[in-house]
C-alpha positions, -999 to 999 in steps of 0.1 A, spaced: 416 -98 211 378 -101 205 353 -90 231 318 -99 241 296 -68 244 261 -68 260 245 -34 251 214 -36 272 182 -16 275 190 -8 312 225 -20 318 255 -29 297 286 -50 303 316 -64 284 340 -93 289 368 -113 273 375 -151 276 410 -165 278 425 -196 293 391 -209 302 384 -178 323 359 -150 318 371 -115 327 345 -88 331 357 -53 321 352 -21 341 330 -1 318 318 24 345 345 36 368 321 59 386 296 31 395 298 11 428 297 -20 404 321 -9 377 315 -40 355 278 -30 352 272 2 333 238 20 331 229 24 294 225 61 298 238 91 278 240 127 289 249 155 264 256 190 277 247 222 259 283 223 246 279 189 231 301 170 257 288 135 263 290 113 293 277 77 298 267 54 326 265 65 362 283 98 354 254 106 329 228 99 356 247 120 381 251 149 358 215 150 349 204 147 386 228 174 398 218 198 371 181 192 367 163 177 396 148 204 417 154 230 389 123 248 378 121 249 340 118 283 323 105 283 288 107 310 262 96 313 226 126 316 203 127 326 166 144 297 147 140 307 110 118 311 80 98 285 60 80 288 26 43 280 28 21 277 -4 -16 286 0 -42 280 -26 -56 315 -29 -25 334 -19 5 317 -34 39 312 -17 46 332 14 73 332 40 63 321 75 84 328 106 91 297 127 94 297 165 102 270 191 97 267 228 131 265 244 141 255 280 164 284 288 185 269 316 187 232 311 223 220 314 219 190 292 198 161 278 196 126 293 188 95 272 180 61 286 166 29 271 179 39 236 180 2 227 142 -1 230 138 26 202 157 6 176 125 -12 166 105 21 165 104 33 129 87 66 140 117 76 161 144 88 138 162 113 159 160 144 181 174 179 184 200 184 211 207 221 216 205 228 179 223 197 167 203 169 151 212 134 163 198 103 147 190 74 169 220 56 154 243 86 163 231 87 199 238 49 203 271 54 184 283 79 210 277 54 238 294 26 219 324 48 210 331 57 247 326 21 257 352 9 231 376 35 244 372 23 280 376 -14 269 408 -8 250 422 13 278 416 -15 302 429 -44 281 458 -23 268 454 -32 231 431 -27 202 399 -47 200 399 -69 168 362 -78 168 331 -77 189 303 -103 194 273 -81 203 242 -94 220 208 -89 205 173 -100 216 157 -130 199 132 -105 185 135 -68 187 99 -67 175 71 -91 165 72 -78 129 101 -91 108 103 -57 91 109 -39 124 133 -66 136 154 -61 105 153 -23 110 166 -27 145 195 -48 134 203 -24 106 203 6 129 225 -12 155 250 -21 128 250 16 115 255 28 151 285 5 154 299 20 122 294 55 134 312 47 166 342 33 147 339 -2 161 359 -30 146 341 -58 129 310 -70 148 287 -100 147 254 -104 165 244 -133 187 210 -138 204 214 -130 241 199 -162 256 221 -182 233 251 -163 247 239 -171 283 237 -208 273 273 -207 260 285 -194 293 268 -223 310 280 -248 284 316 -237 289 316 -254 324 290 -281 319 301 -317 318 269 -335 310 246 -338 280 216 -317 288 187 -298 273 189 -263 286 162 -235 285 176 -200 290 152 -174 305 168 -140 298 145 -113 312 161 -79 312 150 -43 310 135 -43 275 127 -78 264 122 -114 275 142 -139 254 139 -177 256 162 -202 240 162 -240 241 196 -257 235 212 -291 235 247 -293 249 269 -324 251 293 -315 279 323 -313 255 317 -278 241 292 -288 213 258 -271 214 228 -269 192 201 -243 193 167 -260 191 144 -230 193 142 -193 202 113 -170 211 108 -136 227 84 -109 236 89 -71 241 83 -72 278 109 -62 303 116 -44 336 109 -9 321 74 -20 312 68 -34 346 79 -2 362 54 17 341 27 -7 353 35 3 389 35 40 383 2 40 364 -14 15 387 -2 28 421 11 64 420 -13 84 398 -37 91 426 -9 111 443 -8 133 412 -45 140 406 -60 108 392 -98 110 398 -99 147 402 -129 166 388 -129 202 376 -154 230 381 -191 230 389 -197 205 360 -172 181 376 -154 175 343 -126 149 344 -90 158 345 -76 158 310 -64 122 304 -33 135 285 -18 148 317 -17 114 335 -9 94 303 24 113 301 34 97 335 38 63 318 75 70 311 99 93 329 110 108 295 75 117 285 69 135 319 94 161 305 69 168 277 44 181 302 67 211 308 55 226 275 34 257 282 2 243 268 3 214 293 14 236 322 -16 258 315 -39 227 318 -22 218 351 -26 253 365 -63 254 354 -68 221 371 -52 233 403 -75 264 403 -107 246 395 -102 210 407 -112 192 438 -77 178 445 -54 209 447 -27 192 468 -23 163 444 -24 185 413 2 208 429 23 177 433 19 169 396 30 205 388 61 200 410 69 166 395 68 182 360 83 216 366 112 204 389 122 173 370 113 147 396 102 121 370 135 102 369 138 100 407 102 87 409 109 59 384 142 50 402 123 47 435 97 25 418 126 3 405 141 1 440 107 -9 455 103 -36 428 137 -50 438 128 -50 475 96 -70 467 119 -98 455 132 -101 491 100 -93 511 63 -95 506 57 -58 512 74 -25 510 67 12 505 71 35 476 81 69 490 87 104 478 96 132 502 106 164 484 93 199 486 58 197 470 56 159 468 51 139 500 37 103 501 43 68 513 24 43 491 21 8 505 32 -18 479 26 -55 484 38 -84 462 3 -96 455 -6 -61 442 24 -60 420 15 -94 406 -20 -81 399 -7 -52 380 16 -73 358 -10 -101 352 -12 -97 314 26 -97 312 28 -128 332 5 -146 308 24 -134 278 57 -146 293 42 -180 301 30 -184 265 64 -174 252 81 -202 273 55 -228 261 60 -218 224 98 -222 227 95 -257 243 70 -268 216 91 -254 188 121 -274 202 100 -306 198 101 -313 235 79 -317 266 85 -295 296 97 -326 315 125 -331 290 142 -298 300 171 -306 323 183 -271 333 166 -237 333 190 -208 334 177 -175 347 196 -143 338 186 -106 336 174 -85 365 137 -92 359 144 -130 361 146 -125 399 110 -114 403 93 -141 425 63 -145 403 84 -155 373 106 -178 395 74 -195 407 62 -199 371 94 -216 360 93 -238 391 58 -249 383 66 -256 346 99 -274 351 105 -281 387 124 -259 412 153 -283 413 161 -275 377 165 -238 381 199 -222 380 206 -185 384 234 -169 364 247 -135 372 217 -113 365 236 -85 349 267 -100 334 258 -136 324 251 -126 288 283 -107 284 302 -137 298 286 -159 271 293 -134 244 330 -134 254 330 -172 252 316 -169 216 341 -142 207 370 -165 217 357 -193 194 374 -188 160 351 -213 142 320 -197 156 333 -162 148 339 -171 112 305 -188 109 287 -158 123 306 -135 100 296 -156 70 259 -157 80 257 -120 87 274 -106 56 254 -75 46 247 -74 8 257 -42 -10 229 -17 -14 
């Protein structure tokens, strides 16, 4: 049996298609929605991995509220050659978190296009990016085969239309993903653009000849595809486009635009009223980079700001956020608030833990202001795809929305204005792509064609 696998930036899912029926597979038995798995990996000090909701839970239970304790540790010697001295041996030391129970990784897919990120050290073991993703894929394969009760013969794996705007980085991402699959011991795989997969899921039940635009807006990228379907299973891709904008980026806009005043933004230091070092707040732009502020040199800056600044309460909150690992809970609360704004016009972003206490009003208009540049980039992407298909907006018959970010009212309104509200259809936001990948996996002719197109030449 061949399987469709959607390894997403934020969430992942898998499915198979048989007897004209899509079956979603339970990748995450711990999750309230077991067919939707958070794309998260947690590795303990002993090297034991867990994925999905279990990974998030293990990180939260072992880290949130835990004060980090650093110590300099000797790690070895290195030869250094100096012009006037010659070659000498230099002792090497590293700053070690003494009591962390493990490392959490999220949004690994978004790093595939980043040539500067090659890997990381996890408790003395070097993991390449491909190896980290490979661990996730291996456990996913084990769960799939356990559920279907047989070996997987092949996988159709989703990919963005463009991992990156540069062809070189796009090719790098595909190569890395293929290597991760090999390290995981996956059976043969082929890649299919994610919006194309969503269109296939729709085409499997469509009965009319239509021009379909797929708006696939997930955690890491926006992907757009225009297709022609004939109602009898035949389909033709007319154009594709995409931009590296997704839900993770929108969350960062909210944190930096709304929450930094609660952590010292605008503070001045000393009699000369010097500004707070920008590097401290810049690290709040991702929950993973907040962890970097636990390094002693940054903690010293924070302590100095608390002692000499005019916003001691807010700066103490920054110290708590950093020292006690509240970065991930803060970002999860922002994501929940963003989702609430899809149902109501106003909500509140709240944090109430020892040392951090605020309720920040959050209105839909303010969110739309923060993401204004992203809205314009998304609109341009849609227009490019329609033009590249040789069509007018009025010639699009159906607009399929899939991906969690496709539910955001500002983007729903944009699509309605461009194509007409009556043409919009919503697929399952988190499993629509996996369903289409499963349809593709069941098609022997398509499988063979994709295999032939994606043969990797020998090095």
